[in-house]
One Martini backbone bead per residue (centre of mass of N, CA, C, O) as a GRO file, in nm:
protein
  354
    1MET     BB    1   6.744   5.457  11.804
    2ALA     BB    2   6.691   5.509  11.489
    3ARG     BB    3   6.462   5.612  11.283
    4PRO     BB    4   6.307   5.486  11.018
    5GLN     BB    5   6.256   5.534  10.703
    6PRO     BB    6   6.039   5.579  10.483
    7VAL     BB    7   5.945   5.437  10.190
    8THR     BB    8   5.853   5.712  10.013
    9THR     BB    9   6.125   5.807   9.993
   10THR     BB   10   6.360   6.012   9.830
   11VAL     BB   11   6.666   5.935   9.663
   12THR     BB   12   6.960   6.111   9.593
   13LYS     BB   13   7.169   6.057   9.335
   14PRO     BB   14   7.455   6.040   9.200
   15ASP     BB   15   7.615   6.065   8.914
   16TRP     BB   16   7.771   5.782   8.919
   17MET     BB   17   7.490   5.616   8.960
   18LYS     BB   18   7.396   5.698   8.683
   19LEU     BB   19   7.251   5.556   8.407
   20GLN     BB   20   7.242   5.546   8.037
   21TYR     BB   21   7.094   5.269   8.071
   22VAL     BB   22   6.878   4.995   8.039
   23ARG     BB   23   6.827   4.738   8.244
   24GLU     BB   24   6.764   4.414   8.273
   25ARG     BB   25   6.458   4.271   8.407
   26ASN     BB   26   6.253   4.052   8.577
   27ASN     BB   27   6.104   4.296   8.694
   28SER     BB   28   5.906   4.554   8.721
   29LEU     BB   29   5.890   4.894   8.823
   30ASP     BB   30   5.613   4.852   8.903
   31SER     BB   31   5.450   4.897   9.197
   32ILE     BB   32   5.292   4.654   9.378
   33GLY     BB   33   5.409   4.729   9.629
   34SER     BB   34   5.601   4.924   9.860
   35THR     BB   35   5.910   4.794   9.765
   36ALA     BB   36   5.970   4.757   9.454
   37SER     BB   37   6.158   5.009   9.397
   38LEU     BB   38   6.383   4.930   9.619
   39LEU     BB   39   6.422   4.619   9.507
   40SER     BB   40   6.551   4.673   9.210
   41ILE     BB   41   6.853   4.632   9.274
   42LEU     BB   42   6.762   4.354   9.340
   43ASP     BB   43   6.791   4.021   9.256
   44HIS     BB   44   6.610   3.743   9.310
   45ASP     BB   45   6.813   3.525   9.205
   46SER     BB   46   7.037   3.576   9.440
   47TYR     BB   47   6.822   3.429   9.615
   48GLU     BB   48   6.842   3.107   9.779
   49SER     BB   49   6.833   3.111  10.076
   50GLU     BB   50   6.640   3.105  10.375
   51ASP     BB   51   6.872   3.270  10.566
   52GLY     BB   52   6.998   3.510  10.373
   53GLN     BB   53   7.201   3.396  10.179
   54ILE     BB   54   7.450   3.553   9.955
   55SER     BB   55   7.589   3.527   9.671
   56GLU     BB   56   7.878   3.644   9.488
   57LYS     BB   57   7.842   3.532   9.204
   58ASN     BB   58   7.603   3.685   9.111
   59PHE     BB   59   7.730   3.967   9.106
   60HIS     BB   60   7.949   3.901   8.900
   61ASN     BB   61   7.750   3.817   8.682
   62ARG     BB   62   7.595   4.091   8.663
   63ARG     BB   63   7.855   4.250   8.592
   64GLU     BB   64   7.909   4.104   8.318
   65ASN     BB   65   7.644   4.164   8.180
   66THR     BB   66   7.655   4.475   8.202
   67VAL     BB   67   7.919   4.509   8.029
   68CYS     BB   68   7.811   4.367   7.771
   69PHE     BB   69   7.574   4.558   7.726
   70SER     BB   70   7.744   4.823   7.701
   71HIS     BB   71   7.895   4.730   7.453
   72GLU     BB   72   7.649   4.692   7.260
   73LEU     BB   73   7.553   4.998   7.285
   74LEU     BB   74   7.874   5.130   7.260
   75GLN     BB   75   7.939   5.113   6.966
   76PRO     BB   76   8.127   5.207   6.719
   77ARG     BB   77   8.098   5.366   6.392
   78ASN     BB   78   8.397   5.486   6.401
   79GLN     BB   79   8.741   5.488   6.413
   80ARG     BB   80   8.796   5.773   6.554
   81GLU     BB   81   8.593   5.686   6.820
   82ASN     BB   82   8.747   5.467   6.985
   83GLN     BB   83   8.899   5.626   7.219
   84MET     BB   84   8.645   5.753   7.353
   85PHE     BB   85   8.486   5.490   7.418
   86SER     BB   86   8.702   5.357   7.583
   87GLU     BB   87   8.724   5.574   7.820
   88LEU     BB   88   8.432   5.560   7.904
   89LEU     BB   89   8.408   5.261   7.973
   90LYS     BB   90   8.620   5.262   8.199
   91GLU     BB   91   8.480   5.461   8.388
   92LYS     BB   92   8.207   5.296   8.419
   93GLU     BB   93   8.325   5.040   8.524
   94GLU     BB   94   8.452   5.152   8.782
   95SER     BB   95   8.193   5.260   8.911
   96ARG     BB   96   8.040   4.985   8.916
   97ASN     BB   97   8.238   4.822   9.079
   98SER     BB   98   8.227   4.997   9.332
   99PHE     BB   99   7.926   4.963   9.375
  100ILE     BB  100   7.910   4.652   9.396
  101GLU     BB  101   8.112   4.608   9.628
  102ASP     BB  102   7.944   4.760   9.841
  103ILE     BB  103   7.702   4.583   9.832
  104SER     BB  104   7.838   4.307   9.892
  105LYS     BB  105   7.935   4.383  10.168
  106ASP     BB  106   7.663   4.458  10.311
  107PHE     BB  107   7.534   4.171  10.259
  108HIS     BB  108   7.758   4.007  10.399
  109ASP     BB  109   7.714   4.130  10.686
  110ILE     BB  110   7.423   4.060  10.716
  111CYS     BB  111   7.452   3.745  10.689
  112ILE     BB  112   7.643   3.717  10.937
  113SER     BB  113   7.456   3.834  11.151
  114ASN     BB  114   7.235   3.623  11.124
  115VAL     BB  115   7.402   3.383  11.193
  116ASP     BB  116   7.477   3.482  11.481
  117GLU     BB  117   7.195   3.496  11.602
  118GLU     BB  118   7.124   3.207  11.568
  119ARG     BB  119   7.363   3.099  11.741
  120SER     BB  120   7.297   3.250  12.003
  121SER     BB  121   7.018   3.098  12.063
  122PHE     BB  122   7.200   2.813  12.125
  123VAL     BB  123   7.349   2.957  12.345
  124PRO     BB  124   7.447   2.998  12.651
  125SER     BB  125   7.465   3.250  12.890
  126GLY     BB  126   7.772   3.220  12.963
  127SER     BB  127   7.863   3.223  12.640
  128GLN     BB  128   7.730   3.484  12.525
  129SER     BB  129   7.942   3.698  12.575
  130VAL     BB  130   8.165   3.591  12.404
  131CYS     BB  131   8.020   3.590  12.136
  132LEU     BB  132   7.957   3.897  12.134
  133SER     BB  133   8.242   3.996  12.137
  134SER     BB  134   8.327   3.865  11.881
  135SER     BB  135   8.109   3.986  11.693
  136ASN     BB  136   8.177   4.279  11.751
  137GLU     BB  137   8.454   4.263  11.627
  138LYS     BB  138   8.348   4.187  11.340
  139LEU     BB  139   8.113   4.388  11.367
  140PRO     BB  140   8.035   4.709  11.337
  141ARG     BB  141   7.707   4.665  11.298
  142PRO     BB  142   7.394   4.630  11.330
  143LEU     BB  143   7.070   4.564  11.252
  144THR     BB  144   6.821   4.715  11.113
  145PRO     BB  145   6.478   4.719  11.085
  146TRP     BB  146   6.470   4.774  10.781
  147GLU     BB  147   6.650   4.542  10.699
  148LYS     BB  148   6.488   4.320  10.824
  149TRP     BB  149   6.239   4.390  10.659
  150LEU     BB  150   6.375   4.349  10.377
  151LEU     BB  151   6.442   4.053  10.414
  152MET     BB  152   6.154   3.954  10.462
  153LYS     BB  153   6.047   4.053  10.200
  154ILE     BB  154   6.230   3.881  10.017
  155LYS     BB  155   6.124   3.609  10.131
  156GLU     BB  156   5.826   3.655  10.046
  157GLU     BB  157   5.873   3.703   9.747
  158ARG     BB  158   6.014   3.428   9.696
  159ASP     BB  159   5.778   3.253   9.788
  160ILE     BB  160   5.585   3.358   9.586
  161THR     BB  161   5.734   3.283   9.334
  162ILE     BB  162   5.742   2.978   9.398
  163LYS     BB  163   5.441   2.946   9.398
  164GLN     BB  164   5.388   3.050   9.115
  165GLU     BB  165   5.563   2.835   8.978
  166GLU     BB  166   5.409   2.592   9.085
  167GLN     BB  167   5.140   2.672   8.959
  168LYS     BB  168   5.245   2.670   8.663
  169LYS     BB  169   5.325   2.375   8.680
  170MET     BB  170   5.046   2.272   8.743
  171LYS     BB  171   4.907   2.388   8.494
  172LYS     BB  172   5.076   2.238   8.288
  173ILE     BB  173   5.021   1.964   8.383
  174ALA     BB  174   4.717   1.989   8.350
  175LYS     BB  175   4.727   2.043   8.043
  176ILE     BB  176   4.876   1.782   7.976
  177ARG     BB  177   4.662   1.595   8.073
  178GLU     BB  178   4.436   1.708   7.896
  179ALA     BB  179   4.570   1.646   7.634
  180GLN     BB  180   4.596   1.345   7.681
  181ALA     BB  181   4.292   1.297   7.721
  182LEU     BB  182   4.214   1.400   7.442
  183GLU     BB  183   4.394   1.203   7.280
  184GLU     BB  184   4.258   0.945   7.396
  185LYS     BB  185   3.983   1.006   7.300
  186LYS     BB  186   4.048   1.038   7.005
  187ILE     BB  187   4.155   0.751   6.980
  188GLN     BB  188   3.877   0.618   7.066
  189ILE     BB  189   3.710   0.750   6.853
  190ASN     BB  190   3.870   0.636   6.615
  191LEU     BB  191   3.828   0.341   6.685
  192SER     BB  192   3.513   0.346   6.684
  193ARG     BB  193   3.502   0.447   6.409
  194TYR     BB  194   3.656   0.213   6.264
  195LYS     BB  195   3.467  -0.004   6.361
  196TRP     BB  196   3.206   0.101   6.245
  197LEU     BB  197   3.312   0.100   5.947
  198GLU     BB  198   3.356  -0.198   5.935
  199GLU     BB  199   3.075  -0.289   5.997
  200LYS     BB  200   2.941  -0.140   5.767
  201ALA     BB  201   3.086  -0.276   5.551
  202LYS     BB  202   2.998  -0.565   5.604
  203ALA     BB  203   2.694  -0.499   5.579
  204GLU     BB  204   2.712  -0.424   5.289
  205ARG     BB  205   2.821  -0.678   5.175
  206LEU     BB  206   2.591  -0.858   5.272
  207HIS     BB  207   2.367  -0.705   5.125
  208ILE     BB  208   2.498  -0.750   4.840
  209CYS     BB  209   2.491  -1.057   4.841
  210GLN     BB  210   2.197  -1.089   4.885
  211GLU     BB  211   2.096  -0.930   4.635
  212ARG     BB  212   2.229  -1.121   4.436
  213ARG     BB  213   2.086  -1.380   4.515
  214GLU     BB  214   1.801  -1.275   4.468
  215TYR     BB  215   1.855  -1.205   4.171
  216ILE     BB  216   1.925  -1.499   4.079
  217GLU     BB  217   1.671  -1.633   4.166
  218LYS     BB  218   1.479  -1.456   3.998
  219LYS     BB  219   1.597  -1.540   3.734
  220LYS     BB  220   1.543  -1.841   3.748
  221GLN     BB  221   1.235  -1.823   3.794
  222GLU     BB  222   1.185  -1.680   3.518
  223ALA     BB  223   1.300  -1.894   3.343
  224VAL     BB  224   1.117  -2.122   3.434
  225ARG     BB  225   0.851  -1.978   3.362
  226LYS     BB  226   0.912  -1.945   3.070
  227GLN     BB  227   0.948  -2.241   3.004
  228GLU     BB  228   0.648  -2.311   3.094
  229ILE     BB  229   0.507  -2.126   2.890
  230ALA     BB  230   0.632  -2.234   2.634
  231GLU     BB  231   0.522  -2.521   2.671
  232LYS     BB  232   0.228  -2.444   2.682
  233SER     BB  233   0.216  -2.297   2.415
  234GLU     BB  234   0.294  -2.538   2.244
  235VAL     BB  235   0.058  -2.723   2.329
  236ASN     BB  236  -0.167  -2.521   2.244
  237PHE     BB  237  -0.080  -2.497   1.949
  238LYS     BB  238  -0.119  -2.783   1.876
  239GLN     BB  239  -0.415  -2.803   1.954
  240TRP     BB  240  -0.506  -2.577   1.762
  241LEU     BB  241  -0.407  -2.716   1.501
  242ASP     BB  242  -0.582  -2.961   1.519
  243LYS     BB  243  -0.856  -2.814   1.528
  244LYS     BB  244  -0.813  -2.667   1.265
  245LYS     BB  245  -0.785  -2.907   1.084
  246MET     BB  246  -1.064  -3.034   1.154
  247LEU     BB  247  -1.225  -2.797   1.059
  248GLU     BB  248  -1.123  -2.799   0.767
  249LYS     BB  249  -1.224  -3.071   0.706
  250THR     BB  250  -1.520  -3.027   0.761
  251LYS     BB  251  -1.554  -2.808   0.563
  252LYS     BB  252  -1.477  -2.951   0.318
  253LYS     BB  253  -1.699  -3.163   0.340
  254ILE     BB  254  -1.926  -2.968   0.340
  255GLU     BB  255  -1.854  -2.837   0.063
  256THR     BB  256  -1.866  -3.104  -0.106
  257GLN     BB  257  -2.148  -3.167  -0.039
  258LYS     BB  258  -2.276  -2.908  -0.146
  259LYS     BB  259  -2.186  -2.935  -0.430
  260LYS     BB  260  -2.316  -3.205  -0.486
  261GLU     BB  261  -2.598  -3.098  -0.442
  262GLU     BB  262  -2.596  -2.879  -0.649
  263GLU     BB  263  -2.528  -3.063  -0.895
  264SER     BB  264  -2.782  -3.234  -0.857
  265LEU     BB  265  -2.981  -3.008  -0.887
  266HIS     BB  266  -2.883  -2.898  -1.162
  267LYS     BB  267  -2.944  -3.154  -1.316
  268LEU     BB  268  -3.241  -3.169  -1.248
  269ARG     BB  269  -3.309  -2.899  -1.381
  270GLN     BB  270  -3.214  -2.963  -1.658
  271GLU     BB  271  -3.402  -3.203  -1.702
  272LYS     BB  272  -3.662  -3.049  -1.667
  273ALA     BB  273  -3.615  -2.839  -1.881
  274ARG     BB  274  -3.598  -3.037  -2.119
  275GLU     BB  275  -3.880  -3.148  -2.082
  276THR     BB  276  -4.038  -2.890  -2.103
  277TYR     BB  277  -3.930  -2.819  -2.375
  278LYS     BB  278  -4.035  -3.057  -2.526
  279GLU     BB  279  -4.329  -3.015  -2.453
  280TRP     BB  280  -4.349  -2.735  -2.597
  281CYS     BB  281  -4.266  -2.822  -2.872
  282GLU     BB  282  -4.505  -3.019  -2.920
  283LYS     BB  283  -4.732  -2.805  -2.872
  284ILE     BB  284  -4.649  -2.626  -3.123
  285ASN     BB  285  -4.670  -2.837  -3.337
  286LYS     BB  286  -4.960  -2.891  -3.294
  287SER     BB  287  -5.070  -2.600  -3.334
  288GLY     BB  288  -4.881  -2.439  -3.588
  289ASN     BB  289  -4.714  -2.215  -3.478
  290ASN     BB  290  -4.495  -1.966  -3.596
  291VAL     BB  291  -4.221  -1.795  -3.470
  292SER     BB  292  -4.075  -1.687  -3.731
  293GLN     BB  293  -4.297  -1.490  -3.845
  294ASN     BB  294  -4.261  -1.283  -3.592
  295ARG     BB  295  -4.008  -1.215  -3.691
  296LEU     BB  296  -3.746  -1.042  -3.794
  297ASN     BB  297  -3.581  -0.906  -4.057
  298ASN     BB  298  -3.252  -0.860  -4.097
  299LYS     BB  299  -3.249  -0.684  -4.357
  300THR     BB  300  -3.534  -0.506  -4.340
  301SER     BB  301  -3.666  -0.473  -4.052
  302LYS     BB  302  -3.940  -0.658  -4.082
  303LEU     BB  303  -4.239  -0.783  -4.065
  304ARG     BB  304  -4.368  -1.103  -4.078
  305GLY     BB  305  -4.721  -1.160  -4.118
  306TYR     BB  306  -4.790  -0.842  -4.097
  307THR     BB  307  -4.994  -0.562  -4.185
  308ASN     BB  308  -4.979  -0.434  -3.902
  309LYS     BB  309  -4.750  -0.208  -3.785
  310ASN     BB  310  -4.879  -0.106  -3.501
  311ALA     BB  311  -4.842  -0.380  -3.385
  312CYS     BB  312  -4.737  -0.583  -3.135
  313PRO     BB  313  -4.499  -0.787  -3.081
  314PRO     BB  314  -4.393  -1.066  -2.978
  315SER     BB  315  -4.235  -1.208  -2.719
  316THR     BB  316  -3.919  -1.356  -2.681
  317PHE     BB  317  -3.979  -1.408  -2.386
  318PHE     BB  318  -3.989  -1.708  -2.166
  319ASN     BB  319  -4.117  -1.907  -1.919
  320PRO     BB  320  -3.995  -2.223  -1.843
  321VAL     BB  321  -4.175  -2.181  -1.546
  322PRO     BB  322  -4.489  -2.110  -1.508
  323TRP     BB  323  -4.549  -2.219  -1.202
  324LYS     BB  324  -4.326  -1.991  -1.137
  325PRO     BB  325  -4.188  -1.724  -1.021
  326LEU     BB  326  -4.002  -1.476  -1.047
  327VAL     BB  327  -3.666  -1.385  -0.936
  328ILE     BB  328  -3.604  -1.091  -0.751
  329PRO     BB  329  -3.359  -0.896  -0.663
  330VAL     BB  330  -3.258  -0.767  -0.347
  331LYS     BB  331  -3.168  -0.489  -0.186
  332THR     BB  332  -2.889  -0.444   0.036
  333ASN     BB  333  -2.711  -0.359   0.296
  334ARG     BB  334  -2.402  -0.329   0.409
  335ASN     BB  335  -2.421  -0.362   0.727
  336GLU     BB  336  -2.557  -0.630   0.726
  337ASN     BB  337  -2.315  -0.784   0.585
  338GLU     BB  338  -2.118  -0.728   0.807
  339ASN     BB  339  -2.253  -0.857   1.049
  340ASN     BB  340  -2.265  -1.131   0.926
  341TYR     BB  341  -1.958  -1.164   0.904
  342LYS     BB  342  -1.895  -1.123   1.211
  343GLU     BB  343  -2.066  -1.368   1.312
  344GLU     BB  344  -1.910  -1.580   1.151
  345ARG     BB  345  -1.637  -1.534   1.285
  346LYS     BB  346  -1.719  -1.598   1.574
  347CYS     BB  347  -1.806  -1.884   1.532
  348ASN     BB  348  -1.530  -1.982   1.433
  349ARG     BB  349  -1.375  -1.927   1.695
  350GLU     BB  350  -1.552  -2.107   1.882
  351ILE     BB  351  -1.478  -2.365   1.744
  352LEU     BB  352  -1.160  -2.352   1.784
  353PHE     BB  353  -1.173  -2.333   2.119
  354LEU     BB  354  -1.309  -2.610   2.192
   0.00000   0.00000   0.00000
């Protein structure tokens, strides 16, 4: 058997295989593994079965997609160039169709050979020769180790992609669950917050009602207290008025008594003065001295009965009560009078509030 070529060898493609546009790929051309660049021709979506069976429908679908893509890229800009573009498109389509048909035939043969090998493993030794002869008639050549390795690599990469997709799905499911858990938590938090707000509002309402009741009770108590104070003040005022009236009456009585006493004393004094005056007049009449001679003459303003003008005339004032000294008024300070007035007012107040 021929030795398989190494993976890193470069293959020179003919001109008819070179494409003038870049085809869309599911995976990038950057080689992650050792065979990513070689497997770029095959689309991993075309591999569906685990036994290595490749459907021809995927190749035809890829062909149709490439043709549509080429039409989109190579649209004519002017009407004169329509013929040139149509000819070029036909040539490129024919070359691509031939290339795709060759690849599809090769992979179809590979799949059939794999199926025959699996069947031969279950057939007994006697009938194995007949199966091999029939398979050799159908298959022109067996699979090379490189092709087997390539198929194994495709299976492995397919399994890896499936695992990655499953992991992505699991991650999405985990994210969805986390989001649902967060939403449930938010709902619970909102419910608890709503309940707390309701309880707080109820507590505030009860507090406001209690404050209003207390305020109303205080107002009532103040009104009752004011009424009691007003009643007491009225009673005290009446008592004070009664006391004041009694004091005024007593004062009036005392004043009337004092006036009567003063009048009686004044009358007695007048009577005594009259008596003394009469006695004095009698004495003068008995002595014979005329007071009129010692007086001045109103017309001439001269003394009558005196020859000596330098002599002092007798005094015209005389003490009606010679046995009592004359009362001379004494000057008093103003502050003493004010103090006496204040003391009198204090005494009057004490008498009123008794």
